[in-house]
C-alpha positions in Angstrom: -16.3 10.4 -31.6 -15.2 9.8 -28.0 -17.1 8.1 -25.2 -16.6 9.0 -21.5 -17.4 6.4 -18.9 -18.0 7.3 -15.3 -18.3 5.7 -11.9 -18.8 7.4 -8.5 -17.4 6.2 -5.2 -18.6 7.4 -1.8 -16.2 6.7 1.0 -16.7 7.2 4.8 -14.0 7.1 7.4 -10.3 6.4 7.3 -8.6 4.0 4.9 -8.3 1.1 7.3 -11.6 1.4 9.3 -13.7 3.1 6.6 -15.7 1.7 3.8 -17.5 2.9 0.7 -19.4 2.0 -2.4 -18.9 2.4 -6.1 -21.7 3.0 -8.6 -21.1 2.8 -12.4 -23.1 5.5 -14.2 -24.7 2.7 -16.2 -26.9 2.0 -13.2 -26.0 -1.7 -13.1 -25.7 -1.6 -9.3 -23.8 -0.3 -6.3 -20.9 -2.3 -5.1 -19.3 -2.2 -1.6 -15.5 -1.5 -1.3 -13.2 -1.5 1.7 -9.5 -1.8 2.6 -9.8 -5.3 4.2 -11.2 -6.7 1.0 -8.5 -5.0 -1.0 -5.6 -6.1 1.1 -6.9 -9.6 2.2 -9.4 -10.6 -0.4 -13.1 -11.1 -0.2 -15.9 -12.9 -2.0 -18.5 -10.4 -1.1 -16.8 -7.0 -1.5 -15.3 -5.6 -4.7 -11.9 -3.9 -5.1 -10.4 -1.5 -7.5 -8.3 -4.4 -8.8 -11.4 -6.5 -9.5 -12.8 -3.7 -11.5 -9.6 -3.4 -13.4 -9.7 -7.2 -14.0 -13.3 -6.8 -15.4 -12.2 -4.0 -17.7 -9.1 -5.9 -18.9 -10.9 -9.2 -19.5 -13.7 -7.6 -21.4 -11.5 -5.4 -23.5 -9.1 -8.2 -24.3 -12.0 -10.5 -25.4 -13.2 -7.8 -27.8 -9.7 -7.1 -29.1 -9.1 -10.8 -29.7 -12.4 -11.2 -31.4 -11.6 -8.3 -33.7 -8.1 -9.6 -34.5 -9.4 -13.1 -35.3 -12.2 -11.7 -37.6 -9.6 -9.5 -39.4 -7.6 -12.7 -40.0 -10.7 -14.3 -41.6 -11.2 -16.7 -38.7 -13.9 -15.1 -36.6 -14.3 -16.9 -33.2 -17.4 -18.8 -32.1 -16.6 -17.9 -28.5 -13.9 -16.2 -26.4 -13.6 -16.6 -22.6 -11.1 -14.5 -20.8 -10.2 -14.3 -17.1 -7.9 -11.4 -16.0 -6.2 -11.8 -12.7 -4.9 -8.5 -11.4 -2.4 -8.6 -8.5 -2.3 -6.0 -5.8 0.5 -5.8 -3.2 -0.3 -3.4 -0.2 2.4 -0.8 0.0 3.5 -1.4 -3.6 0.3 -1.2 -5.7 -0.9 -3.1 -8.8 1.9 -5.3 -10.0 0.5 -7.3 -12.9 -2.4 -8.6 -14.9 -2.5 -12.2 -16.1 -4.9 -13.0 -19.0 -6.1 -16.6 -19.4 -8.1 -17.1 -22.6 -9.8 -20.0 -24.2 -11.4 -19.6 -27.6 -13.3 -21.7 -30.1 -12.1 -20.6 -33.5 -12.8 -22.8 -36.5 -10.1 -22.9 -39.2 -7.1 -21.8 -37.2 -4.1 -23.7 -35.9 -2.4 -23.2 -32.5 0.6 -21.2 -33.8 -1.5 -18.7 -35.7 -3.9 -18.4 -32.7 -1.0 -17.7 -30.3 0.4 -15.0 -32.6 -3.0 -13.3 -32.9 -3.7 -13.6 -29.2 -0.4 -11.8 -28.4 -1.2 -9.1 -30.9 -4.6 -8.6 -29.3 -2.9 -8.3 -25.9 -0.7 -5.6 -27.2 -3.5 -3.8 -29.1 -6.1 -3.9 -26.3 -6.7 -0.3 -25.1 -6.9 -1.5 -21.5 -3.5 -3.3 -21.9 -2.1 -0.1 -23.2 -3.5 1.8 -20.2 -1.9 -0.7 -17.9 1.5 -0.4 -19.7 3.2 0.3 -16.3 2.7 -3.2 -15.1 3.6 -6.7 -16.4 0.9 -8.3 -18.5 1.1 -12.0 -19.1 -1.0 -14.2 -21.4 -2.0 -17.9 -21.5 -4.1 -18.5 -24.7 -5.5 -21.8 -25.9 -8.0 -23.1 -28.4 -10.9 -24.8 -26.8 
């Protein structure tokens, strides 16, 4: 069974002076987007890269949770931050995953190995195969 996810963006104007909004089909809200936020950063307007970061961090957390459970060491909690870098004129250049997890019954070495396997097995990591993906993983 496949699942298709959708979002719709409405854009008005040119790239540099225009703006728009993106709405996920789930109905969770409508989010403003514009070039200034994308190229300079903003705390009140989203960017495509922030949406990629949300997808990557959530997918990685699920992948790690599954890998840990398959190892017989299910996590109590996993917290992942994905930092996606965008360079105007170049594009998306990388995604850095920073994860902290509470996992009873596992040592640092085994956790690091499983964390790396989850990075490689995460479907969003696979979709981002054209960029560098780095990982910092630690037990809480």
